[in-house]
C-alpha positions as CSV (number, residue, x, y, z in Angstrom):
1,X,133.2,71.4,110.4
2,X,131.8,74.8,111.5
3,X,132.9,76.5,108.2
4,X,131.1,73.8,106.3
5,X,127.9,74.3,108.2
6,X,128.0,78.1,107.5
7,X,128.2,77.3,103.7
8,X,125.2,75.0,104.1
9,X,123.3,77.8,105.9
10,X,124.1,80.4,103.2
11,X,122.8,78.0,100.6
12,X,119.7,77.3,102.7
13,X,119.0,81.1,103.0
14,X,118.9,81.4,99.2
15,X,116.3,78.6,99.1
16,X,114.3,80.5,101.7
17,X,114.1,83.6,99.6
18,X,112.9,81.6,96.6
19,X,110.3,79.7,98.7
20,X,109.0,82.9,100.3
21,X,108.4,84.6,97.0
22,X,106.8,81.5,95.6
23,X,104.3,81.5,98.5
24,X,103.5,85.2,98.0
25,X,103.2,85.1,94.2
26,X,99.4,84.6,94.1
27,X,99.1,88.0,95.8
28,X,100.8,89.6,92.8
29,X,99.0,87.9,89.9
30,X,95.8,86.3,91.2
31,X,93.8,86.5,87.9
32,X,93.5,88.0,84.6
33,X,89.9,89.0,83.9
34,X,87.9,87.9,80.9
35,X,85.4,90.2,79.1
36,X,83.9,92.6,81.6
37,X,80.8,94.7,80.7
38,X,78.9,97.5,82.4
39,X,75.6,95.6,82.3
40,X,77.0,92.4,83.9
41,X,79.7,93.4,86.4
42,X,82.1,90.7,87.4
43,X,85.4,89.1,86.6
44,X,86.6,85.5,86.1
45,X,89.8,83.5,86.4
46,X,90.4,81.7,83.1
47,X,92.2,78.4,82.9
48,X,94.7,80.0,80.6
49,X,95.5,82.8,83.0
50,X,95.7,80.3,85.9
51,X,98.2,78.1,84.1
52,X,100.2,81.2,83.1
53,X,100.5,82.8,86.6
54,X,100.2,79.9,89.1
55,X,103.6,78.9,90.4
56,X,104.4,75.5,91.8
57,X,105.7,75.7,95.4
58,X,109.3,74.6,96.1
59,X,109.9,71.6,98.2
60,X,112.5,72.9,100.7
61,X,113.2,69.4,102.2
62,X,114.1,67.9,98.8
63,X,116.1,70.9,97.9
64,X,118.2,70.7,101.1
65,X,118.7,67.0,100.4
66,X,120.2,67.9,97.1
67,X,122.4,70.5,98.8
68,X,123.6,68.1,101.4
69,X,124.2,65.3,98.9
70,X,127.0,67.4,97.4
71,X,128.9,67.5,100.7
72,X,132.0,65.3,100.4
73,X,132.3,62.5,103.0
74,X,135.3,62.9,105.3
75,X,138.3,60.9,104.2
76,X,139.4,58.5,107.0
77,X,141.6,55.6,107.2
78,X,140.2,52.0,107.2
79,X,141.2,51.5,110.8
80,X,138.8,54.2,111.8
81,X,135.7,52.6,110.1
82,X,133.8,52.3,113.3
83,X,134.3,55.9,114.2
84,X,133.3,56.9,110.7
85,X,130.0,55.1,110.9
86,X,129.3,56.8,114.2
87,X,130.2,60.2,112.8
88,X,127.9,59.7,109.8
89,X,125.0,58.6,111.9
90,X,125.4,61.7,114.1
91,X,125.7,63.9,111.0
92,X,122.6,62.4,109.4
93,X,120.6,63.1,112.5
94,X,121.9,66.7,112.6
95,X,121.0,67.2,109.0
96,X,117.4,66.1,109.5
97,X,117.1,68.3,112.5
98,X,118.6,71.3,110.5
99,X,116.2,70.6,107.7
100,X,113.2,70.6,110.0
101,X,114.4,73.8,111.7
102,X,114.9,75.6,108.4
103,X,111.5,74.5,107.0
104,X,109.8,75.7,110.2
105,X,111.6,79.0,110.1
106,X,110.6,79.6,106.5
107,X,106.9,78.9,107.1
108,X,106.9,81.2,110.2
109,X,108.7,84.0,108.4
110,X,106.4,83.8,105.4
111,X,103.2,83.9,107.5
112,X,104.5,86.6,109.9
113,X,106.2,88.8,107.4
114,X,105.7,88.1,103.7
115,X,108.2,89.5,101.3
116,X,107.2,93.0,100.0
117,X,106.4,93.3,96.4
118,X,109.6,95.3,95.8
119,X,111.7,92.3,96.7
120,X,109.9,90.2,94.2
121,X,112.0,91.8,91.5
122,X,115.0,90.0,92.8
123,X,113.5,86.6,92.0
124,X,113.6,84.9,88.6
125,X,109.9,84.6,88.9
126,X,109.2,88.4,89.2
127,X,106.2,89.6,87.2
128,X,106.8,91.1,83.8
129,X,106.2,94.8,83.0
130,X,102.9,93.8,81.3
131,X,101.3,92.5,84.5
132,X,103.0,95.2,86.5
133,X,100.8,97.9,85.0
134,X,97.7,96.2,86.3
135,X,99.0,95.0,89.7
136,X,101.5,97.6,90.8
137,X,100.1,99.8,93.6
138,X,102.4,102.5,92.4
139,X,100.6,103.1,89.1
140,X,100.2,106.9,88.9
141,X,96.7,107.2,87.5
142,X,94.9,110.5,88.2
143,X,92.2,110.0,90.8
144,X,90.2,113.2,90.1
145,X,88.8,114.6,87.0
146,X,90.6,117.9,87.5
147,X,94.0,116.2,87.6
148,X,93.2,114.1,84.6
149,X,92.0,117.1,82.6
150,X,95.1,119.2,83.6
151,X,97.4,116.4,82.4
152,X,95.6,116.2,79.1
153,X,96.3,119.8,78.1
154,X,98.8,119.9,75.2
155,X,100.9,122.8,76.6
156,X,104.4,124.2,76.5
157,X,107.0,121.7,77.8
158,X,108.2,124.2,80.4
159,X,104.7,124.5,81.8
160,X,104.5,120.7,82.0
161,X,107.7,120.6,83.9
162,X,106.3,123.2,86.4
163,X,103.1,121.1,86.6
164,X,105.0,117.9,87.3
165,X,107.1,119.4,90.0
166,X,104.0,120.8,91.8
167,X,102.0,117.6,91.4
168,X,104.7,115.7,93.2
169,X,103.9,117.7,96.3
170,X,100.4,116.1,96.3
171,X,102.1,112.7,96.8
172,X,104.4,114.1,99.5
173,X,101.4,115.5,101.4
174,X,100.0,112.0,101.8
175,X,103.0,110.9,103.9
176,X,101.8,110.5,107.5
177,X,103.3,112.1,110.5
178,X,106.6,113.9,109.6
179,X,106.1,115.3,106.2
180,X,109.1,116.1,104.0
181,X,108.6,119.9,103.9
182,X,112.2,120.3,102.7
183,X,111.5,118.3,99.6
184,X,108.3,120.2,99.0
185,X,110.2,123.5,99.3
186,X,112.7,122.2,96.8
187,X,110.0,121.3,94.3
188,X,108.4,124.8,94.5
189,X,111.8,126.5,94.1
190,X,112.5,124.3,91.0
191,X,109.1,125.4,89.5
192,X,109.7,129.0,90.4
193,X,113.1,128.9,88.7
194,X,111.6,127.5,85.5
195,X,109.0,130.3,85.6
196,X,111.6,133.0,86.0
197,X,114.2,131.6,83.6
198,X,111.8,130.7,80.8
199,X,109.4,133.6,80.8
200,X,109.9,134.4,77.1
201,X,109.3,130.8,76.1
202,X,106.2,130.5,78.2
203,X,104.6,133.7,77.0
204,X,105.7,133.1,73.3
205,X,103.5,130.0,73.3
206,X,100.3,132.1,73.9
207,X,98.5,133.4,70.8
208,X,98.5,137.1,70.3
209,X,94.8,137.4,71.2
210,X,95.4,136.1,74.7
211,X,98.8,137.8,75.4
212,X,97.4,140.3,77.9
213,X,95.5,137.6,79.9
214,X,98.6,135.4,79.7
215,X,100.8,138.1,81.2
216,X,98.4,138.6,84.1
217,X,98.3,134.8,84.8
218,X,102.1,134.7,84.6
219,X,102.5,137.4,87.2
220,X,99.9,135.8,89.4
221,X,101.7,132.5,89.2
222,X,104.8,134.2,90.8
223,X,103.4,136.7,93.3
224,X,99.6,136.3,93.3
225,X,97.5,135.1,96.2
226,X,97.8,131.6,94.9
227,X,101.3,132.0,93.5
228,X,104.4,130.0,94.0
229,X,105.9,132.5,96.6
230,X,102.8,132.3,98.6
231,X,103.0,128.5,98.5
232,X,106.6,128.7,99.7
233,X,105.4,130.6,102.8
234,X,102.7,128.0,103.5
235,X,105.4,125.2,103.3
236,X,107.7,127.2,105.7
237,X,104.7,127.4,108.2
238,X,104.6,123.5,108.0
239,X,100.8,123.6,107.9
240,X,99.6,120.8,105.6
241,X,96.1,122.3,105.2
242,X,97.5,125.6,104.0
243,X,100.0,123.8,101.7
244,X,97.1,121.8,100.2
245,X,95.0,124.9,99.5
246,X,98.0,126.9,98.2
247,X,99.0,124.0,95.9
248,X,95.5,123.7,94.5
249,X,95.5,127.4,93.7
250,X,98.9,127.3,92.0
251,X,98.0,124.3,89.9
252,X,94.8,126.0,88.9
253,X,96.8,129.0,87.6
254,X,99.2,126.6,85.8
255,X,96.2,125.0,84.1
256,X,94.8,128.3,83.0
257,X,98.1,129.3,81.4
258,X,98.3,125.9,79.7
259,X,94.8,126.3,78.2
260,X,95.9,129.7,76.7
261,X,98.8,127.9,75.1
262,X,96.5,125.3,73.5
263,X,93.8,127.2,71.5
264,X,93.2,124.3,69.2
265,X,94.1,120.7,68.3
266,X,97.8,119.9,68.2
267,X,97.3,117.2,65.5
268,X,95.5,116.8,62.2
269,X,92.4,114.6,62.0
270,X,92.5,111.8,59.4
271,X,90.8,112.8,56.2
272,X,88.0,110.3,56.5
273,X,86.9,111.8,59.9
274,X,86.5,115.4,58.8
275,X,82.9,114.8,58.0
276,X,82.2,114.5,61.8
277,X,81.5,117.3,64.2
278,X,84.6,118.0,66.3
279,X,85.5,120.0,69.4
280,X,88.9,121.7,69.1
281,X,89.4,122.4,72.8
282,X,87.5,122.3,76.1
283,X,83.7,122.7,76.7
284,X,81.4,122.4,79.6
285,X,78.0,120.8,79.8
286,X,75.5,121.4,82.6
287,X,72.8,118.8,83.4
288,X,69.7,119.4,85.4
289,X,68.5,116.0,86.8
290,X,65.2,115.4,88.4
291,X,64.0,112.4,90.5
292,X,61.6,110.3,88.6
293,X,59.5,109.3,91.6
294,X,59.1,112.9,92.8
295,X,61.4,112.6,95.8
296,X,64.2,115.0,96.6
297,X,68.0,114.9,96.3
298,X,69.8,114.9,99.7
299,X,71.1,118.3,100.8
300,X,74.7,119.3,100.5
301,X,76.5,120.5,103.7
302,X,74.5,123.3,105.2
303,X,72.0,123.2,102.3
304,X,68.4,122.0,101.8
305,X,66.9,119.1,99.9
306,X,66.6,119.8,96.2
307,X,64.1,118.6,93.6
308,X,66.5,119.2,90.8
309,X,70.3,118.6,91.0
310,X,72.9,120.3,88.9
311,X,75.9,118.4,87.4
312,X,78.7,120.0,85.4
313,X,80.9,118.0,83.0
314,X,84.1,119.3,81.3
315,X,84.4,117.7,77.9
316,X,87.8,117.4,76.3
317,X,88.4,117.9,72.6
318,X,92.2,117.8,72.9
319,X,92.1,114.0,73.5
320,X,88.8,113.0,72.0
321,X,87.7,115.7,69.4
322,X,85.3,113.5,67.5
323,X,83.6,112.0,70.5
324,X,83.4,115.3,72.4
325,X,82.2,117.1,69.2
326,X,79.4,114.6,68.6
327,X,78.3,114.8,72.2
328,X,78.4,118.7,72.2
329,X,76.3,118.7,69.0
330,X,73.7,116.4,70.6
331,X,73.5,118.7,73.6
332,X,73.1,121.8,71.4
333,X,70.3,120.0,69.5
334,X,68.5,119.3,72.8
335,X,68.8,115.5,72.3
336,X,69.1,114.7,76.0
337,X,66.3,117.0,77.3
338,X,63.7,114.8,79.0
339,X,65.7,111.6,78.6
340,X,65.5,109.0,81.4
341,X,68.5,107.2,82.8
342,X,69.1,103.6,84.0
343,X,71.7,102.7,86.7
344,X,73.9,99.7,87.4
345,X,76.5,99.4,90.2
346,X,79.1,100.9,87.9
347,X,77.4,103.4,85.7
348,X,74.5,105.8,85.0
349,X,73.5,105.3,81.4
350,X,71.3,107.6,79.3
351,X,68.5,106.2,77.3
352,X,70.0,104.7,74.1
353,X,67.2,105.5,71.6
354,X,66.8,109.2,70.8
355,X,64.7,109.0,67.7
356,X,65.8,111.4,64.9
357,X,68.6,112.9,67.1
358,X,70.8,109.8,66.5
359,X,74.1,111.6,66.1
360,X,76.9,110.0,64.2
361,X,78.5,106.5,64.5
362,X,81.8,107.9,65.8
363,X,84.7,105.4,65.7
364,X,86.1,104.3,69.1
365,X,88.5,107.1,69.9
366,X,91.2,106.7,72.6
367,X,94.4,108.8,73.0
368,X,97.2,106.7,74.6
369,X,99.4,108.5,77.2
370,X,102.6,109.7,75.6
371,X,101.2,109.7,72.1
372,X,100.7,112.7,69.9
373,X,97.2,111.8,68.6
374,X,94.3,109.4,69.3
375,X,93.9,105.9,68.0
376,X,90.7,105.0,66.2
377,X,88.7,101.8,66.2
378,X,91.1,100.0,68.5
379,X,91.2,99.5,72.3
380,X,94.3,99.8,74.5
381,X,96.2,96.8,76.0
382,X,96.7,97.8,79.6
383,X,98.5,94.5,80.2
384,X,101.2,95.8,77.7
385,X,101.6,99.1,79.5
386,X,99.2,101.2,77.4
387,X,97.2,103.8,79.4
388,X,94.9,106.4,78.1
389,X,95.3,110.2,78.6
390,X,91.7,110.3,79.8
391,X,91.4,107.2,82.1
392,X,88.2,105.5,82.9
393,X,89.4,104.7,86.4
394,X,88.2,108.0,87.8
395,X,84.9,108.5,89.7
396,X,82.6,110.6,87.5
397,X,84.4,109.9,84.2
398,X,82.0,110.4,81.2
399,X,82.2,108.1,78.2
400,X,80.2,106.8,75.3
401,X,78.8,103.3,75.3
402,X,79.7,100.9,72.6
403,X,77.7,100.7,69.4
404,X,75.2,97.9,69.1
405,X,76.7,96.9,65.8
406,X,80.5,96.9,66.5
407,X,82.7,97.6,69.5
408,X,85.0,99.4,67.1
409,X,82.5,102.2,67.2
410,X,80.9,104.2,70.0
411,X,77.1,104.5,70.3
412,X,75.8,107.5,68.3
413,X,74.2,108.9,71.5
414,X,74.3,106.7,74.6
415,X,76.7,108.0,77.2
416,X,77.3,107.0,80.8
417,X,78.8,108.4,84.0
418,X,81.3,105.9,85.4
419,X,81.0,105.2,89.1
420,X,84.6,104.0,89.7
421,X,85.1,101.9,92.8
422,X,88.6,100.8,93.7
423,X,87.2,97.7,95.4
424,X,86.2,96.4,92.0
425,X,89.6,97.3,90.4
426,X,93.0,95.7,90.1
427,X,95.7,96.2,92.7
428,X,97.0,99.1,90.6
429,X,93.7,100.8,90.9
430,X,92.8,100.3,87.3
431,X,89.3,99.4,86.1
432,X,89.2,96.1,84.2
433,X,87.4,98.1,81.5
434,X,90.3,100.6,81.2
435,X,91.2,101.4,77.6
436,X,88.0,99.9,76.2
437,X,85.7,103.0,76.0
438,X,85.9,106.5,74.5
439,X,86.2,108.7,77.6
440,X,85.7,112.4,76.7
441,X,85.2,114.2,80.0
442,X,84.8,114.3,83.7
443,X,82.3,115.4,86.3
444,X,83.7,118.5,88.0
445,X,80.6,119.8,89.8
446,X,78.0,117.5,91.4
447,X,80.0,114.3,91.9
448,X,78.1,113.9,95.2
449,X,74.9,113.7,93.3
450,X,75.8,110.8,91.2
451,X,75.3,108.0,93.8
452,X,71.8,109.4,94.5
453,X,70.6,109.0,90.9
454,X,68.5,106.0,90.3
455,X,66.9,104.2,87.4
456,X,63.9,106.2,86.1
457,X,65.3,109.6,87.0
458,X,65.2,112.2,84.2
459,X,67.7,114.6,82.6
460,X,65.4,117.6,82.4
461,X,68.0,119.6,80.4
462,X,71.5,119.5,79.1
463,X,73.2,122.7,78.0
464,X,76.6,123.5,76.5
465,X,77.5,126.5,78.7
466,X,81.1,126.8,77.5
467,X,82.9,125.9,74.3
468,X,80.3,126.4,71.6
469,X,82.9,128.6,69.7
470,X,85.2,125.5,69.6
471,X,82.5,123.2,68.1
472,X,83.2,122.8,64.4
473,X,80.5,121.4,62.3
474,X,81.3,119.6,59.0
475,X,80.7,121.6,55.8
476,X,77.6,120.5,53.9
477,X,78.5,118.8,50.6
């Protein structure tokens, strides 16, 4: 009898796991947004999405009845009929009591301690890889423009391995209390070994004109003030602040070396797009923004109120050469000088009409992560696991608005600063507009100014302070 009850309880425990995941499933896939625009922020739960993701809860009582119905009745002789009836009556009462106890335990466990998302994969109802991109909290999307830009550099594979090893330390530093300094030390030693063993390969990837500078940066990466050996000393001191500063310095040196390895585009543009201006590397644009109502921008730490605020944006031709090239040309032509801006909760948009300085109708241009070249006139399907090299889900991302005629093209001249807010994003931290716009750069200086800009403020000037030598204009036919 006792062995039979243990079998029933094992079966009941499998039902409890299924029921618990069923109850927690709305936390994983609550909705799939419909069309979401910058001008009208919001998202909706469609009937189709609801039917697709809503799961019908299990009925544990009915399930247990089915389990207990399979239990064979004890074989007894006819002369013991009365004892059998008494035994069955007692057994039925015990079964009902067991069902009530199990159901109560399941509800209590689900409320007090829901199953973690990781255990959901054990269930037959676990979410597919398509939804996992949107809803997984582990999605490693860069959260700063500097990180996104560094990852976008098409550099030597050895340098990318060094970069990946060091960037992992950033995640380790977020661990509270006892930080895994031993793992951090291992990551730095791994990076240092690659630097030492693959010196020839690293320096051979640098064009002859930059060999001298490349050699200096290489030496600095090993023994410089912000080098890997200095970073090792910071880790041995177990001071997270020193490690963070040293790591930032080492990664900055890595990025400088990678930029030397990538003097131009690593792919050929389609023939039909050679008529457009293009940026074959990195550039930097500096904006001077003034309050339209004559007020002042709030001071920075230790500073004074300012009438004009400065914002610097790094534009990336490696991932969006046509979009960045058209924008750089407009800046050089003075198209944004004196232009007013309008603001929504999500974006700061430039005025859309610029008269004769209309630019080109550049096709939507998005480079998917892991791909060799950009896609044109097509958006990315984040639900299918596609993520851009330059994500929109970063505060201060700079992108072109859509054309008024077709969303397959970007606006000839209207750009916007994206004010990313994780509270308006999916559980994976991805904007619902991710993969829908041509992102071509990030705000690197003046991010704190962006929330102070209001509708009616004016871009007094926009200047291309770096990268004009990489701006290629089409030959006149």
